[in-house]
N, C-alpha and C positions, 0 to 999 in steps of 0.2 A: 373543404379546403385541402388543397394538395399539400403533402409533405415536401419541403424544400429538397432540391436536388443536392446530392453530396457525393462528389466522386473522389476516390483515393486514387491517385496516380503514383508513378515512381519518382516523383520529384523529392520526396523526403527520404529516399533509401539512404541508409548509412554507407559511406564510402569505406575504402580499405581499412585506413587508420581507425575510423570510428567502430568497424567491426572488432578490430583488435582490442580497442578500449572496452567495448561491450563484453567481450569474452573475458577479460581480466576482471571486470566487475562482477559477472556471473559466477566466476570461479570463487571470488571473494565471499560472495553471498553465500553460495553454496556450503562452503567449508565453514562459514559463521553459523549458518543456520543449523547444520549438522551438530556443530559444537555446542550451540546454545540447548539443544535437546539433551546433549550429554552433560552439559552444566546442571540442568534440571535433575537429572538422575543422580548427580553427585551431591545434591543439596545446596548448590550454589545459588540457583534461582527456583523460586517456589512453583513458577509456572512458565510456560511459553507455548506460543501458537506457531507451529511449524510452517514453511512455506515451500517445502521440497516439491519441485516440479513447476513452480510458478515464477522462477527466476526470470525468465525471457519477458513474461508479461510485466513484472515489475519494474525490472532494470530498463527495458525498452521504453516504457511510457515515461518514467522519470528522466530518462536520458533526452527525451524530445523537449522537455520543458526550456523555456526561456528563463533561467534562473535569476535574472535580474528584476522580473516583473511578475512571473507565474508564481502560484502558491498550490502547494499539494495538501490534501485532508485526508489523512490515512484512517484505517481502522486499527486493529491491534496486531494484523498480519503483515504490515507493510515494511519489514526490516530491509528488504531490498531497495525499496524507494528510498529510505533513509539514508542507506549507504551510497546510494547513486547520486544522492544531493550533498554528500560530504558532511553529513551530520556526525557530530561527536558520538561514536557509538557506545562509549561508556556511559553518557549522559542518556542515550537512548535506551540502554538496558536497565537503566535505573527503574524504570516502571515494571520490568519483568521481575527485577530483584524486590519490587515492593517498597523501593526507597521513596519513590516520588511518582505520584499519578500523573500520567502525560508526558513524562520524560524531563530531563534537567536542562535539555538543550534550548537555545533560544529560537522560538518559532520564526521571528522576523528576519533574523540572519540566515537561518538555514532554509526558510521557504518551506518549512514542513510544519503544519499545524500540530498541535499536541496530540499524542496517540489516543484514540477514541475506542472505549471498550463497549459503548452503547450501540446495539446493532443499528446501522443506518443513521445514528447521530450525527456523524461528520458530514453527510450529505446536505443537511439543512445549513450547517455552518459554511459549506462551500457555496451554496447558493447566495447566502446573505453577504458573504465577502465579495463574490463576483458582481452582485447588483450594486454593492457600493463602489467598486471600481468603475462600473459603467456611469453611475451617477456623477462620479468625480472626473469622468472623461479620460480615465487613465487606460492603459493598455494591458492590464494583467489578466489573465485567465485562470480559472480555478480548476484543478485536477482532482476530481473527487472520485475515491476509491470505495468500492464494496463489492460483496460477493451476490451470487445468484440467490442465495438464501435471504439476504438482506433486501433484495429487489422486491420481495413481497411484504414488506413493511410498508405500512401507510405513509410514513415519513417521506419515503422515496417518492411515492407518487405526488404528494403535495410539493416537494421540492422540484419535480419534473414540471408540473403545471405552471407553479410560479416563474420558474426560469424561462419558460417557453414564452409565457405571456409578457414578460419583461424584457425578453431578449438577453437575459443574463449570460456572460461570457463563462459558460461551465461546460468542461468535458466530463461526463458521467462515464467512469472507466469501471466496466463490471468485469471482474475475474469470475468467470463461469468455471469453477473447479469440479463441477459434477456433484457437489454434496453440500447440503445445508446440515451441518453437523452429520447426523445419521441418515437424513432424508435425501433421496437422490432428486436432482433437478426435475425430471419429469413428474415427480409427486408432489411439486409444490409450484412450479411455474406453469401456469396455464398456456398451453400452446407450445411449450417447450422453448421458447425464445424469448430472452429478456429484450433484445434489440427490436423486436416486432413491436413491444409495447410503446416504442417512441411515436409511432404514427398516431396514436391517440392523442398526443400533444403536439402535433405538427412539428415534430422535432427530427432533425437529420439523424440518422443512425447508421452503424455499419458493424457487421459480424466478422471478425478476424480470426486467425490462427494464433492464439495466444502463446504458443510454443515456438514461433518463429520470431527471434527477437528483431530481425530487420524489418518485417512486415508490421510488427508492432511500433517501432519506431516511425516508420512510414505513416501508417494510420493515424498515430497520436499528433505527428506534426501536421498533417492535413486537418485534423480535427481542431487543433490549437489555433491554427490560422483562420479556419471557418468562424470559430467563436470570437476571434480577436477583431475580425472585419466587422462585426456587427450583425452576423447573420443569423444569430441566435445560438443556443447550446446543441451539443452532439452527444449522443450516446454510443460508446464503443462497447461491444460484448467481445471480450477476448477469450476465446475457448481454451481452457488449460485442463489440469487435472490435479487434484490433491493427493500426493503420493505419501500417504500417511495418516496420521490422526488429526483431528480437528485442533486439538491441543494435547499437551503432555498428560492431561487427566482422562484423555479419551481412548477407548479401545476399539479401532476400526473393525477388529475381527468379529465384533458382534453383529456387524450389519454388512460386511462384504468379505470374500476371501482373499488371500493373498494372489491367487491365480487370476481372479477376476481383476484385481488392482493391476497386476502385470500387463494384461490384456488391454483393458481400458485405458490405461495411461499412454500407451503408444510410444514413440521415441522420445528419450530424455532430450529436453531442450538444450542442455549444455553439450550433451554428445552430438546433437544435431548441429550446433554453430562450430564444434571443432572439427566436424567433418567438412563443413564447408570451408573453413579457413585453410584446412590441409589440401583439400582438392583443388581449391583456387589459387594455392600458393601465396596466399595472404600472410599465412604464418607457418613455422615449422614446429617440429616436436620440441626443440629447445624452448620456443617460446611458450609453448604449452606447460612444459615442466616448470619453467620460471614463474609462470603465473600461479601454479599451485604453491611453490615454495614460497612466494610472497604472502599469499593468502594464510598459510601456516604460521608464518612469522607475526602477521597481523593479529591473529586469533590468539597467540601465546601472550602478547602484550596485552591485549584487550581482556583476556581472562584474569590476569593479575590484577588490573585495574578494577574490574567488576567486583572481584573478591574484596577489594580493599574499599569499597564504598561502604560509608558509614551511615547509620540511620539519621534521619533528619531530626531537628528539634521538634519535639512534640507539639509546642505552641503554633507552629506553622499551620495545623488543621484549622486554627481560628483566624489567622491573619489574612486569608484570601478569599474570605467568603463574601464581605460586603465592603464597599469603600468607606462607608461610615457604620461601624459595627453596632448592632442593636444592643439593647440592655441585657436581653435574653442570652445573646452570644456572649457577652462580656461576663454574665453570671456563669455560664458553662465553663468558660475559660478560667475563672478564679476557682471553680469546684475542681476542675482538671489539675490544676496546679497544686491545690491543697492534697489531693488524693495521690497525685503521681510524683510531685517534686517536693511535698511537704513543705511549702512556703505560704 
């Protein structure tokens, strides 16, 4: 069976005003990402997964969504997606502060599923949600995020097979940042291409420059339209680079040099968009400066609010396990209250 044709033309390219919006979002995400790493070093956050260098892939793909009907399914590294979807960032950071697993924001309102720490776990959720949309005759498309490392998980292959068979409206968005923690892509992706795997599922796919935000928006818009039309899922492999550690507990110096990182990373996606805006007269230096000023102001407010987050009531760990609590769970709750609250 031949794989369906899937063409990405220029119909979905962002216009000048959208490019300005994208730059502002990318600046905001960049500053917030760097700040979150600093917060972890200062003891405000227990841990954080940086996304330095992946702003174009995240902001561009989320920007392409129809926020009235589509739904994004993130991993633990999609802060840029959350900010682009206007998620309450204090509620988002609640997970990184270990205040609440998955985030305190409302997924239905934000169109962002809870933060998923299980590698490739959100891919299954995305396909299930998309299949439900198809059965209900609705127009929503699931945008499922995962990395090149997660693409080697069995859950991803099961999800892709099911999605293709059922023509579930899903866009599998792979951010190939070159590393599965300390393991380079070539050492864990047979053939070196995640997009090439789509052929085995009769699924449309495309490999794009994940550091070109305009190309990301365009390709994602095309993929969403393809899936929304009933033609089946699409796999996008966005080639980018992780400019830093896998997480704040990782030391990338143990498996690559700073010189190798500088060479392999290529041109910074934010500098790339800035150069485009200035060279084409879409924005001037004052616009660039104002974007950074606004980003710093937002971060200062957010930092104070994140620091003010209080621990959640301990009993909540028992409240959201089962619709009808079991006797064993009720006993655990009683024991916990006796030991912790002395009641």
